[in-house]
C-alpha positions as CSV (number, residue, x, y, z in Angstrom):
1,X,179.2,-219.3,79.9
2,X,181.1,-218.0,83.0
3,X,179.2,-215.0,84.4
4,X,180.7,-212.5,87.2
5,X,177.9,-211.1,88.5
6,X,178.6,-207.0,90.1
7,X,176.1,-205.6,92.3
8,X,173.5,-209.1,94.3
9,X,170.4,-206.8,94.8
10,X,166.5,-207.3,93.5
11,X,168.3,-207.4,89.7
12,X,171.4,-208.9,90.5
13,X,169.5,-212.4,91.9
14,X,167.0,-212.5,89.3
15,X,170.4,-211.9,86.9
16,X,172.1,-215.2,88.6
17,X,168.6,-217.0,88.7
18,X,167.9,-216.4,85.2
19,X,171.5,-217.3,84.2
20,X,171.4,-220.7,86.0
21,X,167.9,-221.9,84.7
22,X,169.6,-221.2,80.8
23,X,172.7,-223.2,82.0
24,X,175.6,-220.5,82.7
25,X,177.9,-220.6,85.4
26,X,177.9,-217.5,88.2
27,X,181.6,-218.0,89.2
28,X,182.1,-214.3,91.0
29,X,179.7,-212.0,92.5
30,X,180.7,-208.5,93.7
31,X,179.1,-206.6,95.9
32,X,179.6,-203.7,98.7
33,X,181.1,-206.1,101.5
34,X,183.3,-207.7,99.6
35,X,184.7,-205.5,96.3
36,X,188.0,-207.3,96.9
37,X,186.8,-210.0,94.5
38,X,187.5,-208.2,92.1
39,X,190.7,-208.7,92.7
40,X,189.9,-212.5,92.6
41,X,191.0,-215.2,90.3
42,X,187.4,-216.5,90.8
43,X,186.5,-213.2,88.5
44,X,189.4,-213.0,85.9
45,X,188.2,-216.2,85.1
46,X,184.6,-215.2,83.7
47,X,183.9,-214.9,80.0
48,X,181.7,-211.7,80.4
49,X,181.0,-209.3,84.2
50,X,177.4,-208.3,84.6
51,X,177.2,-204.6,86.7
52,X,173.6,-203.3,87.9
53,X,174.9,-200.9,90.5
54,X,174.1,-197.6,91.0
55,X,174.8,-194.4,89.1
56,X,178.1,-193.1,91.5
57,X,179.9,-196.5,91.0
58,X,178.7,-197.9,88.1
59,X,181.9,-196.2,85.1
60,X,184.5,-197.9,88.6
61,X,183.3,-201.0,88.1
62,X,183.1,-201.2,84.5
63,X,186.8,-200.2,84.2
64,X,187.7,-203.0,87.3
65,X,186.2,-205.3,85.0
66,X,188.0,-204.1,82.0
67,X,191.3,-204.1,84.3
68,X,190.7,-207.9,84.7
69,X,190.5,-208.9,81.1
70,X,186.3,-209.0,81.5
71,X,183.8,-208.3,78.8
72,X,181.3,-206.2,80.7
73,X,177.0,-205.9,80.7
74,X,176.1,-202.6,82.5
75,X,172.6,-202.2,82.6
76,X,173.4,-199.0,85.7
77,X,172.0,-196.2,84.7
78,X,172.6,-192.3,85.3
79,X,176.6,-192.2,84.6
80,X,176.7,-192.9,80.6
81,X,176.6,-189.5,79.6
82,X,179.6,-187.8,81.8
83,X,181.8,-190.5,80.6
84,X,180.7,-191.6,76.7
85,X,183.9,-189.9,75.4
86,X,185.7,-192.2,77.2
87,X,183.8,-195.2,77.0
88,X,183.9,-195.2,73.3
89,X,187.7,-194.6,73.1
90,X,188.1,-197.5,75.5
91,X,186.2,-199.7,73.2
92,X,187.8,-197.9,70.0
93,X,191.7,-197.8,70.8
94,X,191.7,-200.5,73.4
95,X,190.2,-203.3,72.4
96,X,187.6,-203.0,76.0
97,X,183.9,-204.4,75.7
98,X,180.9,-203.0,77.3
99,X,177.2,-203.6,76.1
100,X,176.0,-201.0,78.0
101,X,171.5,-200.2,77.8
102,X,169.5,-197.8,79.4
103,X,166.9,-200.9,79.3
104,X,167.2,-204.5,78.6
105,X,163.2,-205.0,78.3
106,X,162.6,-206.5,74.7
107,X,159.0,-204.9,75.0
108,X,161.0,-201.2,75.8
109,X,162.8,-202.2,72.7
110,X,159.9,-202.0,70.7
111,X,158.1,-199.3,72.0
112,X,161.5,-197.4,71.3
113,X,161.0,-198.3,67.8
114,X,157.3,-197.8,67.6
115,X,158.2,-193.9,69.4
116,X,160.7,-193.1,66.6
117,X,158.3,-194.2,63.6
118,X,155.7,-192.1,65.2
119,X,157.8,-189.2,65.2
120,X,159.1,-189.2,62.1
121,X,155.2,-188.8,61.4
122,X,154.9,-186.1,63.6
123,X,157.7,-184.0,62.1
124,X,154.7,-183.2,59.9
125,X,152.3,-182.1,62.3
126,X,153.2,-179.0,64.6
127,X,150.2,-178.5,66.0
128,X,150.9,-181.8,67.9
129,X,152.7,-180.7,71.3
130,X,154.9,-184.3,72.9
131,X,155.4,-184.7,76.6
132,X,156.7,-188.1,78.7
133,X,155.9,-189.4,81.4
134,X,158.0,-191.8,83.8
135,X,157.1,-193.9,86.6
136,X,159.5,-196.3,88.8
137,X,159.8,-197.5,92.5
138,X,161.4,-194.9,95.2
139,X,164.9,-197.0,95.3
140,X,165.3,-195.5,91.7
141,X,168.3,-192.5,92.3
142,X,168.8,-191.0,89.0
143,X,165.2,-189.1,87.4
144,X,164.4,-188.7,85.3
145,X,165.0,-193.0,84.0
146,X,168.0,-193.4,81.7
147,X,165.3,-194.6,79.7
148,X,163.5,-191.8,79.5
149,X,166.5,-189.8,77.8
150,X,167.3,-192.1,75.4
151,X,164.0,-192.1,74.1
152,X,163.8,-188.5,74.4
153,X,167.3,-187.7,72.3
154,X,165.4,-190.5,69.7
155,X,162.6,-188.0,69.7
156,X,164.5,-184.7,69.4
157,X,166.5,-186.2,66.6
158,X,163.3,-186.7,64.6
159,X,161.5,-183.3,65.7
160,X,163.2,-179.9,65.0
161,X,160.4,-178.0,67.0
162,X,161.9,-179.8,69.8
163,X,165.5,-178.6,70.9
164,X,165.9,-180.8,74.3
165,X,164.3,-182.1,77.2
166,X,163.5,-181.1,80.7
167,X,162.7,-181.8,83.7
168,X,159.4,-181.0,84.4
169,X,156.7,-181.1,87.0
170,X,152.9,-180.4,87.4
171,X,151.6,-177.7,88.0
172,X,150.6,-176.9,91.6
173,X,147.0,-175.7,90.6
174,X,146.8,-179.2,88.2
175,X,147.6,-181.3,90.8
176,X,144.9,-183.8,92.7
177,X,144.7,-184.5,96.9
178,X,147.5,-185.1,98.2
179,X,150.0,-183.4,95.4
180,X,149.5,-186.5,93.4
181,X,150.3,-186.4,89.8
182,X,147.6,-186.2,87.8
183,X,145.6,-189.6,85.5
184,X,147.3,-190.7,82.5
185,X,146.0,-189.4,79.2
186,X,143.8,-192.2,78.2
187,X,142.0,-191.9,81.4
188,X,142.0,-187.7,81.4
189,X,140.4,-188.0,78.0
190,X,137.2,-190.7,79.3
191,X,136.6,-187.7,81.2
192,X,136.6,-185.2,79.0
193,X,139.4,-183.6,80.7
194,X,142.4,-182.0,79.0
195,X,146.0,-182.8,80.7
196,X,147.5,-180.8,83.1
197,X,150.1,-177.8,82.7
198,X,153.9,-178.5,83.1
199,X,156.6,-176.5,84.1
200,X,159.9,-176.3,84.2
201,X,161.6,-177.4,87.9
202,X,161.0,-174.5,90.2
203,X,157.7,-173.3,88.5
204,X,159.3,-171.6,85.3
205,X,157.4,-171.7,82.0
206,X,158.3,-174.1,79.2
207,X,159.5,-173.1,76.2
208,X,158.0,-173.6,72.8
209,X,161.5,-176.2,72.2
210,X,161.7,-177.8,75.7
211,X,160.7,-181.5,75.8
212,X,159.4,-182.0,79.0
213,X,160.0,-185.1,80.9
214,X,158.0,-185.7,84.3
215,X,159.5,-188.2,86.1
216,X,157.8,-190.0,89.3
217,X,159.1,-192.5,92.3
218,X,156.2,-194.9,93.6
219,X,155.8,-197.4,95.6
220,X,157.6,-200.2,94.0
221,X,156.5,-199.9,90.5
222,X,158.9,-201.9,88.2
223,X,158.7,-199.4,84.9
224,X,156.3,-197.2,83.4
225,X,157.2,-195.2,80.5
226,X,154.2,-192.7,78.4
227,X,155.2,-190.6,75.3
228,X,152.2,-188.2,75.0
229,X,151.1,-186.1,72.0
230,X,148.6,-183.3,72.1
231,X,147.0,-181.2,69.9
232,X,143.5,-179.0,70.1
233,X,141.3,-181.6,69.3
234,X,143.0,-184.8,70.4
235,X,145.7,-186.9,72.6
236,X,147.4,-190.0,71.4
237,X,149.5,-191.9,73.8
238,X,152.1,-194.3,73.8
239,X,152.7,-196.4,76.6
240,X,155.0,-199.6,78.1
241,X,154.3,-201.0,81.9
242,X,156.8,-203.2,83.2
243,X,154.8,-205.9,85.0
244,X,157.9,-207.1,86.9
245,X,161.9,-206.5,86.9
246,X,162.2,-210.0,85.3
247,X,162.1,-209.1,82.0
248,X,165.1,-206.8,82.3
249,X,167.5,-209.4,83.9
250,X,166.3,-211.6,80.9
251,X,167.4,-208.9,78.4
252,X,170.9,-208.4,80.7
253,X,171.4,-212.1,80.2
254,X,171.0,-212.6,77.1
255,X,172.8,-209.3,76.3
256,X,175.5,-211.3,78.0
257,X,175.6,-214.3,75.8
258,X,175.1,-212.4,72.3
259,X,178.4,-210.0,74.7
260,X,180.7,-213.1,74.6
261,X,180.7,-213.8,70.8
262,X,181.1,-209.6,69.9
263,X,183.6,-207.4,70.7
264,X,183.3,-203.3,71.1
265,X,180.8,-200.9,72.5
266,X,177.5,-202.9,71.8
267,X,173.6,-201.9,72.0
268,X,170.4,-203.4,72.2
269,X,170.0,-202.0,68.4
270,X,173.0,-204.7,67.6
271,X,171.4,-207.3,69.6
272,X,167.6,-206.9,68.0
273,X,168.5,-205.1,64.6
274,X,165.7,-203.3,64.4
């Protein structure tokens, strides 16, 4: 398979390494310093373009790849919500192909499937409130993460007591020294403490129908997502913690292999069928 890479940062270079290791050919690399490569014969010769850039550039990158006649795999987050209607129309009416996911990790896909089932069970137990915490590296531009939003939308569709997600923060009096967020639910439980109080941004009190997401940016953390259910008597915490970006890169290459043989608007649910 011939691949064009759009974005050649840490993720792009890792995708390149994995793609070559799986016997594919990188025919073009487009980055911020050579946007003219979009118009090159080498770029147009690719079977699939893999795009990992940033929210402000992603949709324009997808459109330029489409104009060159390429199918696209995009892992950029923070842009799809604003352009989903146009993307769906292009794929349904104009014959375009886009495989988009907020997260290409197989582990995250399994985590999401377990979370959906747990939410279905929790619908019967309103005494459990739910919150989400996500932690990523300091270079990530969007907050909350696209994965957190996707996970929360799954929860909202299954928990009638929750109507919307809200970016939240730990109340100042519940923060640890240095303003850092508190320990995980598991660590707090071991110490016999309750989860800290959350507020909406700006200190507004959260409504019962809001599902809070706490988004943290620390060091070089590849990605951590926790869904926490808390009742007056116990806490249930479901967590996925990535050890490196390699799982995301491998998933993107596998998605490209799938996309080369399929058309339309594609997602991890199509690739994994669960």
